[in-house]
C-alpha positions as CSV (number, residue, x, y, z in Angstrom):
1,M,22.8,15.7,-55.5
2,G,24.4,15.0,-52.1
3,Y,23.1,16.6,-49.0
4,G,24.9,17.3,-45.8
5,L,28.4,18.1,-44.7
6,S,31.8,17.5,-46.2
7,S,33.7,14.7,-44.5
8,K,36.0,16.8,-42.2
9,M,33.4,19.2,-40.8
10,L,32.7,19.0,-37.1
11,V,29.4,17.9,-35.7
12,N,28.4,18.1,-32.0
13,L,28.0,14.6,-30.5
14,V,27.0,14.4,-26.9
15,E,30.3,12.7,-26.2
16,G,32.2,15.5,-28.0
17,C,33.0,16.9,-31.4
18,A,33.6,14.5,-34.3
19,Q,34.2,14.8,-38.0
20,A,31.1,14.2,-40.2
21,R,32.5,11.1,-41.8
22,T,33.0,9.3,-38.4
23,V,29.5,9.6,-37.1
24,L,27.8,6.2,-36.7
25,P,24.2,5.0,-36.3
26,G,23.2,4.9,-32.6
27,Q,25.3,7.9,-31.7
28,V,23.6,10.9,-30.1
29,L,23.9,14.4,-31.4
30,W,23.2,17.8,-29.9
31,T,20.5,20.0,-31.4
32,L,18.2,22.8,-30.5
33,D,14.5,22.7,-29.7
34,G,13.4,26.3,-29.6
35,D,15.9,28.0,-27.3
36,R,17.0,24.9,-25.4
37,T,19.6,22.2,-26.2
38,V,18.3,18.6,-26.6
39,H,19.5,15.2,-27.9
40,T,18.7,13.5,-31.1
41,V,19.8,10.0,-32.2
42,V,21.4,8.9,-35.5
43,S,19.5,6.0,-37.1
44,E,21.1,6.0,-40.5
45,V,24.2,7.6,-42.2
46,T,24.3,8.2,-45.9
47,A,27.3,9.3,-48.0
48,A,26.9,10.8,-51.4
49,K,29.3,12.4,-53.9
50,A,28.9,15.8,-55.7
51,R,31.1,18.2,-57.4
52,E,29.7,21.5,-55.9
53,A,29.9,22.7,-52.4
54,V,29.7,26.1,-50.5
55,E,31.8,27.6,-47.8
56,V,29.6,29.2,-45.2
57,V,31.5,31.9,-43.3
58,T,29.9,33.0,-40.0
59,D,31.0,35.1,-37.1
60,H,32.5,31.9,-35.5
61,M,33.7,29.6,-38.2
62,T,33.7,28.4,-41.8
63,F,32.1,25.1,-42.7
64,V,31.8,23.3,-46.1
65,A,28.5,21.8,-47.0
66,S,26.1,21.0,-49.8
67,P,24.5,24.1,-51.3
68,D,21.1,22.7,-50.4
69,L,21.8,22.1,-46.7
70,L,19.3,24.2,-44.7
71,V,20.2,26.7,-42.1
72,R,17.7,28.4,-39.7
73,T,17.1,32.1,-40.3
74,P,14.4,34.4,-38.9
75,D,12.4,33.8,-42.1
76,G,12.6,30.0,-41.8
77,W,14.8,27.3,-43.2
78,T,17.1,28.6,-46.0
79,P,19.5,26.8,-48.3
80,A,23.1,27.4,-47.4
81,R,23.8,28.9,-50.8
82,D,21.3,31.7,-50.2
83,A,22.2,32.5,-46.6
84,A,24.8,35.3,-47.2
85,G,24.1,38.3,-44.9
86,A,21.4,36.4,-43.0
87,A,21.3,35.7,-39.3
88,I,21.3,32.0,-38.4
89,V,20.6,30.1,-35.2
90,W,23.7,29.2,-33.1
91,T,24.7,28.1,-29.6
92,P,28.2,28.1,-28.1
93,A,29.6,24.6,-28.9
94,R,32.1,24.7,-26.1
95,K,29.2,25.0,-23.5
96,L,27.2,22.1,-24.7
97,C,28.6,19.5,-22.3
98,R,28.2,21.7,-19.1
99,E,25.8,20.8,-16.3
100,R,22.4,22.4,-16.7
101,L,20.7,23.5,-13.5
102,R,17.1,23.2,-12.6
103,I,16.2,26.5,-10.8
104,R,13.7,26.3,-8.0
105,P,11.5,29.4,-7.7
106,G,10.5,30.8,-4.3
107,Y,12.0,32.9,-1.5
108,D,15.5,31.5,-1.7
109,F,15.7,32.2,-5.5
110,G,14.6,35.7,-5.0
111,Y,17.1,36.2,-2.1
112,F,19.9,34.9,-4.3
113,V,19.1,37.2,-7.2
114,G,18.6,40.2,-4.9
115,A,21.8,39.7,-3.0
116,T,23.8,39.1,-6.2
117,C,22.4,42.3,-7.8
118,A,23.4,44.3,-4.7
119,D,26.8,42.9,-3.7
120,G,27.7,39.9,-5.9
121,T,30.2,39.4,-8.7
122,V,29.3,37.5,-11.9
123,G,32.4,36.3,-13.8
124,R,32.7,34.3,-17.0
125,N,32.1,31.0,-15.2
126,Y,31.4,31.8,-11.6
127,V,29.2,33.7,-9.2
128,S,30.6,35.0,-5.9
129,L,29.8,37.3,-3.0
130,I,32.4,38.8,-0.6
131,V,31.1,40.6,2.4
132,N,32.1,41.5,6.0
133,E,29.1,40.0,7.7
134,E,29.1,36.3,8.3
135,G,25.4,36.0,8.7
136,F,24.7,37.6,5.3
137,A,27.2,35.3,3.6
138,S,25.6,32.3,5.3
139,R,22.1,33.3,4.2
140,Y,23.4,33.8,0.7
141,A,25.1,30.4,0.6
142,T,21.9,28.7,1.9
143,A,19.7,30.4,-0.6
144,L,22.1,29.7,-3.5
145,T,22.1,26.0,-2.7
146,A,18.4,25.8,-2.1
147,C,17.5,27.3,-5.5
148,T,20.2,25.8,-7.7
149,G,21.3,22.6,-6.0
150,L,25.0,23.7,-6.2
151,P,27.1,23.2,-3.0
152,A,28.0,26.6,-1.6
153,R,30.1,27.2,1.5
154,L,31.7,30.1,3.4
155,E,35.4,30.9,3.1
156,T,37.2,33.4,5.3
157,V,39.1,36.0,3.3
158,T,40.7,39.4,3.9
159,R,39.6,42.6,2.0
160,P,41.6,45.8,1.6
161,S,40.1,48.9,3.1
162,G,41.1,52.1,1.4
163,Y,39.4,54.1,4.2
164,L,41.2,52.4,7.1
165,G,44.4,51.6,5.2
166,R,44.5,48.0,6.2
167,D,43.0,44.6,5.4
168,L,39.7,43.6,7.0
169,P,38.4,40.1,7.6
170,G,35.5,39.0,5.4
171,Y,33.6,36.0,4.1
172,R,33.3,34.7,0.6
173,V,30.8,32.4,-1.1
174,R,31.8,31.3,-4.6
175,V,30.4,28.7,-7.0
176,V,31.9,27.8,-10.3
177,S,29.2,27.4,-12.9
178,S,29.2,29.0,-16.3
179,Y,25.5,28.0,-16.6
180,L,24.6,30.0,-13.5
181,A,26.7,32.9,-14.5
182,D,25.0,33.1,-17.9
183,L,21.6,32.8,-16.2
184,V,22.2,35.8,-13.9
185,R,23.4,37.8,-16.9
186,Q,20.2,36.8,-18.7
187,Y,18.0,37.8,-15.7
188,V,19.5,41.3,-15.6
189,G,19.5,42.0,-19.3
190,G,22.9,40.7,-20.4
191,D,25.4,42.8,-18.4
192,A,25.7,42.0,-14.7
193,H,27.8,45.1,-13.8
194,H,26.1,46.9,-11.0
195,M,25.9,50.2,-12.9
196,R,24.5,48.6,-16.1
197,Q,22.4,45.7,-14.9
198,G,18.7,45.9,-15.6
199,F,16.0,45.1,-13.0
200,P,15.6,41.3,-13.0
201,R,11.9,41.0,-13.7
202,V,12.1,37.2,-13.3
203,V,11.7,37.8,-9.5
204,L,8.1,39.1,-10.1
205,R,6.8,35.6,-10.8
206,D,5.2,35.5,-7.4
207,S,5.1,37.5,-4.2
208,E,7.3,35.0,-2.3
209,T,10.1,35.3,-4.8
210,F,9.8,39.1,-4.9
211,T,9.9,39.3,-1.1
212,G,13.1,37.2,-1.1
213,F,14.6,39.6,-3.7
214,I,13.9,42.6,-1.5
215,D,15.4,41.0,1.5
216,G,18.5,39.9,-0.4
217,Y,19.1,43.3,-1.9
218,V,18.5,45.1,1.4
219,D,21.0,42.8,3.1
220,G,23.6,43.8,0.5
221,D,22.9,47.5,-0.2
222,G,20.2,48.6,2.1
223,F,19.2,49.2,5.7
224,R,16.1,49.6,7.9
225,S,15.1,53.1,8.7
226,K,15.6,54.1,12.3
227,G,13.4,57.2,12.1
228,R,9.6,57.6,11.8
229,F,9.5,56.0,8.4
230,K,8.5,52.3,8.7
231,G,10.4,50.5,6.0
232,R,13.8,50.0,4.4
233,L,16.0,52.0,2.2
234,V,18.1,50.6,-0.7
235,V,21.0,52.5,-2.2
236,S,22.3,52.4,-5.7
237,A,23.9,54.6,-8.3
238,N,22.0,52.7,-11.0
239,V,19.0,55.0,-11.4
240,P,17.1,53.1,-14.1
241,F,17.3,50.0,-11.8
242,L,15.8,51.9,-8.9
243,R,13.2,53.7,-11.1
244,E,11.8,50.4,-12.4
245,W,11.7,49.0,-8.9
246,A,9.9,52.0,-7.6
247,E,7.1,51.6,-10.3
248,I,6.6,48.0,-9.2
249,I,6.0,48.9,-5.5
250,G,4.2,52.1,-6.2
251,A,6.9,54.3,-4.5
252,R,8.0,57.8,-5.3
253,F,11.5,58.0,-6.4
254,T,13.7,61.0,-7.0
255,P,17.3,60.4,-8.2
256,S,20.1,62.1,-6.3
257,S,20.9,65.5,-7.8
258,V,24.5,65.4,-6.4
259,P,27.0,64.2,-9.0
260,G,28.7,61.0,-7.9
261,R,26.3,60.3,-5.1
262,A,24.1,57.2,-5.0
263,S,20.3,57.4,-5.0
264,R,18.0,56.0,-2.4
265,L,14.7,54.2,-2.8
266,C,12.3,53.9,0.1
267,V,10.6,50.4,0.4
268,A,7.8,51.0,2.9
269,D,6.6,48.1,4.9
270,S,3.1,48.9,3.7
271,W,3.9,48.7,0.0
272,P,2.0,45.4,-0.7
273,G,-1.2,47.3,0.2
274,R,-0.8,49.7,-2.7
275,G,-1.9,47.1,-5.2
276,T,0.8,48.0,-7.8
277,Y,2.5,44.6,-7.8
278,R,1.5,42.3,-10.7
279,P,2.9,38.8,-11.1
280,E,4.8,38.2,-14.4
281,A,5.8,35.0,-16.1
282,H,9.4,34.8,-17.1
283,P,11.5,31.7,-17.9
284,L,13.8,30.5,-15.2
285,R,16.0,28.3,-17.5
286,L,18.7,29.6,-19.8
287,R,18.0,30.6,-23.4
288,E,20.7,28.6,-25.1
289,S,20.2,29.8,-28.7
290,S,21.2,33.1,-30.2
291,W,21.9,34.5,-33.7
292,V,25.1,34.8,-35.6
293,T,25.6,36.4,-39.0
294,V,26.6,34.6,-42.2
295,R,29.4,36.9,-43.5
296,D,29.8,35.2,-46.8
297,V,28.9,32.1,-48.8
298,R,31.5,31.1,-51.3
299,P,31.1,28.6,-54.1
300,R,33.6,25.8,-53.9
301,P,33.9,23.5,-56.9
302,A,35.6,20.2,-56.6
303,A,39.3,20.1,-57.3
304,G,40.3,18.1,-60.3
305,T,38.6,14.8,-60.7
306,K,37.9,14.1,-57.0
307,P,34.3,15.1,-56.0
308,F,33.2,16.0,-52.5
309,T,31.7,13.4,-50.2
310,F,28.7,14.7,-48.2
311,Y,27.4,12.9,-45.1
312,S,23.8,13.1,-44.1
313,Y,21.9,11.6,-41.2
314,R,18.5,10.3,-40.5
315,L,17.7,11.5,-37.0
316,A,15.0,11.1,-34.3
317,P,13.2,12.6,-32.5
318,H,14.5,15.9,-34.0
319,P,15.6,16.1,-37.7
320,T,18.1,18.9,-36.9
321,F,21.7,18.8,-35.7
322,L,24.6,21.2,-34.9
323,V,27.6,22.0,-36.9
324,N,30.0,23.3,-34.3
325,G,27.0,25.1,-32.7
326,H,25.2,26.1,-35.9
327,L,21.7,24.6,-36.4
328,V,21.2,22.8,-39.7
329,R,19.0,20.2,-41.3
330,E,18.7,18.4,-44.6
331,P,15.9,19.1,-47.2
332,R,12.8,17.0,-46.7
């Protein structure tokens, strides 16, 4: 019995996609170690012929393989022939070659996350902030670069004002990085829209980071009280976001009862003395693996007298590899 992939199936080399039959010893493949992408090296390539194969149909593609090739499911490694209806591990193949960032925790990281949650925009492959105040934009750019290493600079732009009926000058900070955009979405629960984002509990890792978060959010959607109250107020229509924040700082929070009006949360200067803050450990790096569903597994016998040729690889240090993003391995 042959194990592996049929000759024309695509595997993910570090240098790009390649057909299974073209992979050579010494080449480096992408694979997954837990939820992060890593490299593994081909030490030997074996070709074997067989008359039976299966077509594995997932949410993203169809690939032809040996019935005994193993795919990773929540219950462990499962032969491809038995995987119909199961979830299997996958990572977006088109994102494998992008730059991975090393996030530095601390005040700047917290400030970047807070300001982005308050006033930023998270696109498919970019993160940006457009504001009227140059000082705020400058602080954001400095914090972004400090915690990600990405170069960020200010640009002068104009913004339309519906209230004044004319364009107003403003400042924009924009960095192109799908990795950073995906990270921010991960931090806020998957959807970075201001009305649907969750509270980014990653900023609770230490008091310095949380202080930066508060300062960044207040710079975007808050202000210091000018009355007898000693503290700052933050404004948002995202009630679950503010409610979770209030629990962390031990504050009372009552959502606005007026339809369409944003709610306010009072962040007193004395909140650290309440003893409600507890540090939490959350990963800073991106979780690069997810699950896709195997929609169907179809037997595919060889046509006529010509058998299938399956290609298998001996790999180190990891015995697994990716088939257009899908994690597989051969039987032991």
